[in-house]
FIKOLFI-520471 format. One record per residue (C-alpha): residue in three letters; y, x, z. Coordinates in steps of 0.05 Angstrom, whole numbers. Layout:
<rs>
R     r        y        x        z
R   ALA        Y        X        Z
...
</rs>
This chain:
<rs>
R     r        y        x        z
R   MET      249      -77      551
R   ARG      277       -9      537
R   SER      237       55      525
R   ARG      264      126      522
R   ILE      230      183      486
R   THR      250      251      513
R   ASN      230      324      502
R   ILE      221      315      427
R   GLY      208      380      389
R   LYS      237      354      323
R   ILE      244      291      283
R   VAL      231      293      208
R   THR      252      232      168
R   TRP      285      209      104
R   SER      358      194      115
R   PRO      380      133       74
R   HIS      453      150       89
R   GLU      448      222       66
R   ASP      396      208       12
R   ARG      353      267       33
R   LEU      299      289       80
R   ILE      327      314      146
R   THR      303      349      209
R   ILE      335      328      275
R   LEU      333      375      335
R   ASN      348      365      409
R   GLN      353      290      407
R   GLU      324      232      446
R   ILE      306      163      421
R   LEU      323       98      457
R   ILE      283       36      438
R   GLU      296      -36      456
R   ASP      250      -95      438
R   GLY      213      -52      388
R   GLN      275      -27      352
R   ILE      310       41      353
R   ILE      380       30      382
R   GLU      403      102      394
R   ILE      386      173      373
R   ALA      427      222      413
R   GLU      425      287      453
R   SER      420      244      516
R   VAL      408      169      514
R   SER      410      118      570
R   ASN      355      111      621
R   ALA      301       60      607
R   GLU      245       22      642
R   VAL      193       64      604
R   GLU      200      139      599
R   ILE      158      175      546
R   ASP      154      251      547
R   ALA      139      274      476
R   ASP      117      342      502
R   ASP      157      380      449
R   VAL      119      351      389
R   LEU      142      333      319
R   ILE      156      259      307
R   THR      157      224      239
R   PRO      160      152      216
R   GLY       95      114      211
R   PHE       64      113      142
R   VAL       74       54       96
R   ASP       13       41       52
R   SER       41       -2       -3
R   HIS      -22      -18      -43
R   THR      -87      -41      -10
R   HIS     -143      -91      -22
R   PRO     -170     -100       49
R   ILE     -197     -172       44
R   PHE     -271     -166       25
R   PHE     -339     -178       55
R   GLY     -394     -126       49
R   ASN     -391      -58       16
R   ARG     -408      -28      -52
R   SER     -439       37      -31
R   HIS     -494       28      -82
R   GLU     -442       33     -137
R   PHE     -420      100     -109
R   GLY     -492      123     -119
R   MET     -490       97     -190
R   ARG     -426      137     -204
R   VAL     -456      199     -174
R   SER     -515      189     -221
R   GLY     -467      190     -280
R   LYS     -444      118     -293
R   SER     -370      105     -301
R   TYR     -330       51     -265
R   GLU     -325       14     -330
R   GLU     -401       18     -343
R   ILE     -415       -7     -273
R   ALA     -367      -65     -284
R   SER     -403      -83     -349
R   LEU     -469      -86     -310
R   GLY     -440     -137     -261
R   GLY     -410      -89     -212
R   GLY     -337      -73     -200
R   ILE     -288     -127     -177
R   ILE     -337     -183     -195
R   SER     -390     -156     -147
R   SER     -342     -167      -88
R   ILE     -330     -239     -105
R   ASN     -395     -268      -79
R   GLY     -383     -236      -11
R   VAL     -316     -271       -3
R   ARG     -339     -337      -33
R   ASN     -401     -340       11
R   SER     -366     -324       76
R   SER     -328     -372      120
R   GLU     -256     -357      138
R   ASP     -278     -337      208
R   GLU     -332     -291      182
R   LEU     -284     -259      133
R   PHE     -232     -250      187
R   GLU     -280     -216      235
R   TYR     -307     -170      181
R   CYS     -237     -149      158
R   LEU     -213     -139      230
R   ASN     -268      -88      240
R   HIS     -238      -42      187
R   ILE     -164      -60      188
R   ASN     -147      -19      250
R   PHE     -173       45      218
R   PHE     -106       47      183
R   LEU      -72       57      250
R   ASP     -120      114      268
R   HIS      -91      152      208
R   GLY      -18      137      223
R   THR       -7       77      177
R   THR       35       24      212
R   THR       48      -23      153
R   ILE        5      -41       93
R   GLU       15      -86       33
R   ALA      -49     -128       31
R   LYS      -75     -164      -31
R   SER     -121     -222      -41
R   GLY     -162     -221     -105
R   TYR     -236     -222      -88
R   GLY     -241     -298      -86
R   LEU     -214     -320     -154
R   THR     -218     -394     -139
R   LEU     -163     -435     -108
R   LYS     -202     -445      -44
R   ASP     -223     -372      -36
R   GLU     -155     -342      -54
R   LEU     -122     -387       -2
R   LYS     -177     -368       48
R   SER     -164     -294       36
R   LEU      -88     -301       45
R   ARG      -99     -341      109
R   VAL     -142     -284      135
R   ILE      -85     -236      121
R   LYS      -40     -282      162
R   ARG      -90     -282      220
R   LEU      -99     -207      217
R   ASN      -23     -200      225
R   ASP      -28     -238      291
R   ALA      -91     -202      315
R   SER      -73     -129      299
R   PRO      -13      -85      315
R   LEU      -13      -67      241
R   ASP       38     -104      197
R   LEU        6     -134      134
R   ILE       52     -154       77
R   PRO       15     -207       36
R   THR        6     -206      -39
R   PHE      -29     -260      -80
R   MET      -73     -229     -133
R   GLY     -113     -284     -164
R   ALA     -103     -246     -229
R   HIS     -148     -189     -208
R   ASN     -202     -204     -259
R   PHE     -233     -263     -295
R   PRO     -289     -295     -255
R   LYS     -355     -302     -293
R   GLU     -346     -377     -300
R   TYR     -283     -364     -342
R   LYS     -306     -303     -382
R   SER     -314     -345     -445
R   ASN     -248     -382     -435
R   PRO     -198     -335     -401
R   GLU     -137     -376     -419
R   SER     -164     -433     -376
R   TYR     -165     -386     -317
R   VAL      -93     -365     -330
R   ASP      -77     -440     -332
R   LEU     -111     -448     -264
R   ILE      -71     -390     -234
R   CYS       -5     -418     -260
R   SER      -15     -492     -249
R   GLU      -54     -493     -183
R   MET      -60     -426     -147
R   ILE       12     -402     -148
R   PRO       41     -470     -128
R   ALA       -9     -476      -70
R   VAL        5     -405      -46
R   ALA       79     -418      -48
R   GLU       73     -485      -13
R   GLU       36     -453       46
R   LYS       82     -392       45
R   LEU       21     -346       45
R   ALA       48     -289        2
R   GLU      112     -252      -14
R   TYR       86     -219      -78
R   CYS       44     -235     -139
R   ASP        4     -179     -171
R   VAL      -33     -177     -237
R   PHE      -84     -127     -263
R   CYS      -52     -116     -332
R   GLU     -102      -72     -369
R   ASN     -144      -74     -432
R   GLY     -206     -113     -414
R   TYR     -170     -150     -358
R   PHE     -104     -189     -365
R   THR      -65     -178     -429
R   VAL       10     -165     -429
R   GLU       21     -237     -453
R   GLN      -24     -267     -398
R   SER        8     -222     -345
R   LEU       77     -242     -367
R   ARG       59     -316     -361
R   VAL       30     -307     -291
R   LEU       89     -267     -266
R   GLU      142     -313     -296
R   THR      108     -371     -261
R   ALA      105     -331     -196
R   LYS      180     -318     -200
R   GLN      193     -392     -209
R   PHE      158     -404     -142
R   GLY      194     -348     -106
R   LEU      140     -294     -109
R   ILE      162     -223     -128
R   PRO      124     -190     -185
R   ARG       81     -128     -178
R   LEU       33      -98     -229
R   HIS      -30      -57     -234
R   ALA       -6      -18     -295
R   ASP      -35       30     -346
R   GLU      -93       54     -302
R   PHE     -146       68     -355
R   GLU     -107       61     -420
R   ASP      -35       55     -443
R   SER      -32      -20     -448
R   GLY       44      -29     -445
R   ALA       40      -54     -373
R   ALA       94       -7     -347
R   SER      143      -33     -398
R   LEU      125     -103     -378
R   ALA      140      -84     -305
R   GLY      210      -65     -326
R   LYS      219     -128     -368
R   ILE      196     -176     -314
R   GLY      234     -141     -258
R   ALA      173     -121     -218
R   ILE      187      -85     -153
R   SER      129      -37     -165
R   ALA       82      -14     -220
R   ASP       19       19     -193
R   HIS      -34       69     -217
R   LEU        1       94     -281
R   MET      -49      148     -298
R   ALA      -44      129     -372
R   VAL       30      110     -376
R   ASN       70      137     -435
R   GLU      141      163     -437
R   VAL      169       96     -460
R   GLY      136       62     -400
R   ILE      164      114     -352
R   LYS      234      105     -382
R   ASP      228       29     -374
R   LEU      208       37     -301
R   ALA      266       83     -286
R   GLU      319       42     -322
R   ASN      297      -22     -287
R   GLY      290        7     -217
R   VAL      215       -5     -213
R   ILE      180       37     -160
R   ALA      124       79     -190
R   THR       67       76     -140
R   LEU       14      129     -148
R   LEU      -57      121     -123
R   PRO      -90      190     -128
R   GLY     -146      170      -80
R   THR     -174      124     -134
R   THR     -176      179     -186
R   PHE     -209      225     -135
R   PHE     -259      173     -110
R   LEU     -280      155     -181
R   GLY     -291      228     -199
R   LYS     -239      226     -255
R   ASN     -193      283     -275
R   THR     -130      248     -301
R   TYR      -80      239     -245
R   ALA      -12      205     -252
R   ASN       44      255     -263
R   GLY       92      237     -207
R   GLY      135      298     -219
R   LYS      150      275     -290
R   MET      167      205     -265
R   ILE      216      233     -213
R   GLU      249      277     -267
R   SER      257      213     -308
R   GLY      293      178     -251
R   CYS      237      138     -219
R   ASP      228      129     -144
R   VAL      156      147     -130
R   ALA      113      118      -74
R   ILE       41      137      -58
R   ALA      -13       92      -28
R   THR      -88       90      -14
R   ASP     -111       32      -59
R   PHE     -162       19       -3
R   ASN     -216      -27      -31
R   PRO     -292      -35      -29
R   GLY     -307       -7      -98
R   SER     -260       46     -126
R   CYS     -229       77      -63
R   THR     -249       71        9
R   LEU     -195      119       35
R   GLN     -152       92       91
R   SER     -117      159      106
R   MET      -47      169       81
R   PRO      -49      243      102
R   MET     -107      252       54
R   VAL      -68      216       -1
R   ILE      -10      263       12
R   SER      -58      321        2
R   LEU      -82      293      -64
R   ALA      -12      277      -88
R   THR       13      347      -76
R   LEU      -49      379     -108
R   TYR      -56      335     -169
R   CYS        5      291     -181
R   SER       58      345     -187
R   LEU       94      322     -124
R   SER      126      370      -75
R   MET      109      363       -1
R   GLU      176      329       11
R   GLU      167      281      -47
R   ALA       97      261      -24
R   PHE      121      251       48
R   VAL      179      207       25
R   GLY      130      170      -21
R   ALA       86      155       39
R   THR      143      131       83
R   TYR      211      110       57
R   ASN      193       96      -16
R   GLY      131       59        7
R   ALA      176       15       48
R   LYS      222        7      -12
R   SER      165      -19      -54
R   ILE      155      -77       -5
R   ASN      229      -91        7
R   ARG      228      -61       77
R   GLU      269        2       67
R   ASN      323      -24      115
R   LYS      272      -35      169
R   ILE      214       15      166
R   GLY      197       82      133
R   ALA      252      122      168
R   ILE      276      139      238
R   GLN      346      110      242
R   ASN      386       65      288
R   GLY      367       -7      274
R   TYR      298       11      246
R   GLN      232      -12      276
R   ALA      203       39      324
R   ASP      141       56      283
R   LEU      131      129      300
R   LEU       78      183      295
R   PHE       71      240      346
R   TRP       40      301      313
R   ASP        2      364      334
R   ILE       36      404      278
R   GLU       98      448      271
R   SER      119      425      201
R   ILE      104      367      154
R   ASN       75      420      107
R   GLU       14      418      154
R   ILE        0      345      138
R   PRO      -34      361       71
R   TYR      -55      430       94
R   TRP     -103      405      148
R   MET     -140      365       96
R   GLY     -186      312      126
R   SER     -167      332      197
R   ASN     -128      281      237
R   ARG      -71      317      272
R   ILE      -38      254      298
R   LEU      -33      253      374
R   SER       -5      183      384
R   VAL       18      123      343
R   MET       75       78      364
R   LYS       82        9      334
R   ARG      145      -32      349
R   GLY      160       14      408
R   GLU       91        7      439
R   LEU       42       65      442
R   ILE      -25       42      414
R   GLU      -83       55      459
R   GLU     -146       83      427
R   ASP     -204       34      427
</rs>
C-alpha cells in the first residue's frame, strides 16, 4: 500500500549524504510498505492521503539505551534518595539493581510480558519509535533467557521496534557475591552460548565499573560475546574513571554509555576507534547528581555522540527523549542541533540502523513525528510539555489508546 503525505510545513532531518542537519521545504513524502520511496515537490497519488496541515516533521526518536524488562517499581528508593541516601548507599543496603532481580525471577514469562507491555508504549507517546532493550534483571540462565524472550514478544505486540541486548553482566547476584569469577564463568560458558543459539540478542553489554565488573572481567565477557556473534557495548565510567572507555575502544564496542567520569585518554580511545559516546543525562538528573557527561568535549575530540533515556526502574524512569534533549542542551554542552542528531541519527548509528532509521531519506523506514512547533529549538524549550501531534511508525499513523 502507498501513502502520500502532503501540505508539509517543513522537514528537519540529518542528511547522511551531506553530513549535516537540513531543512526541506515544499516537499511531499511518498511511502510504500512502510518505507519512504520518494521526497519531491509533487509525488505520485496513493491509496492513503495524509494532509500534514502545514506542520513540521522530523524522524522518530531512537532511544539507544534502555532497561525496560522488569517487574515492579522502586519508588521507595526514590524516597530514600530524597532523604539523603546516595545510589551507592542504597545498593549497599540491598537496593539498586539487585532489588529488581526478585521481581523478574518470581514472575512467569507471561506475567513479565504483560507488565512490560503496560509501560512499553509510553515510549511511542513521546515520539520514540525504536529502542535498544536490555535484559539484566534476571542474572540466571533461565531468567535472562526469559527476559530476552519477553523482548521478542514485545516486538510482535507493539508498534515500537525493540533491539535486544543481553546484559547478564549487569551486576553480581547475591549467590555469587563471594565468588564473582564463577559468575563470569557462567556468563561465558552457559549464558552467551544459549542466547546465541536462540538468536535472542544482537548485542552484549557489561556494567564495567569499580564495584561491578572489572576491566579484565568485562574483556573476558565481551571477547566471548564476539566469538558467538554478539556485538559489544559497555556501561563505561559512570561513577569513577575505571578505564572502561579505553576498553570499549580496545574491544571494538559499538557504543560506550554514561561516561560522566571518563578521562581524556578514554575520550581519545573512543574517537580513534569509532565508538559512539552515548550520554544519559536523565540518570544524572534523576539521581540528583551534578556531574554530567561533557558531550561537547567529546564531539571536539572526534566522537559521534548519541543521547538516550536509560529508562529503568531504579535510576531513571524517564521515557521522554524530548526531555533528554532538554537536559543534554542544558548540562552536557551540546547544541540544539547536536542533541537532536544524538536523539535520531546517531542513536540509530549506535544500534547499526543508520541506513534504515534516524533520518528522513529515500529508502528509510517511515518513522515520522508530526509536531506542533515551528522549529526544533522548541523541543527542549517546551520542557516537559508534549508537542507531538502524531506519530507514524512504518508508514502507519499510531492511534492513541
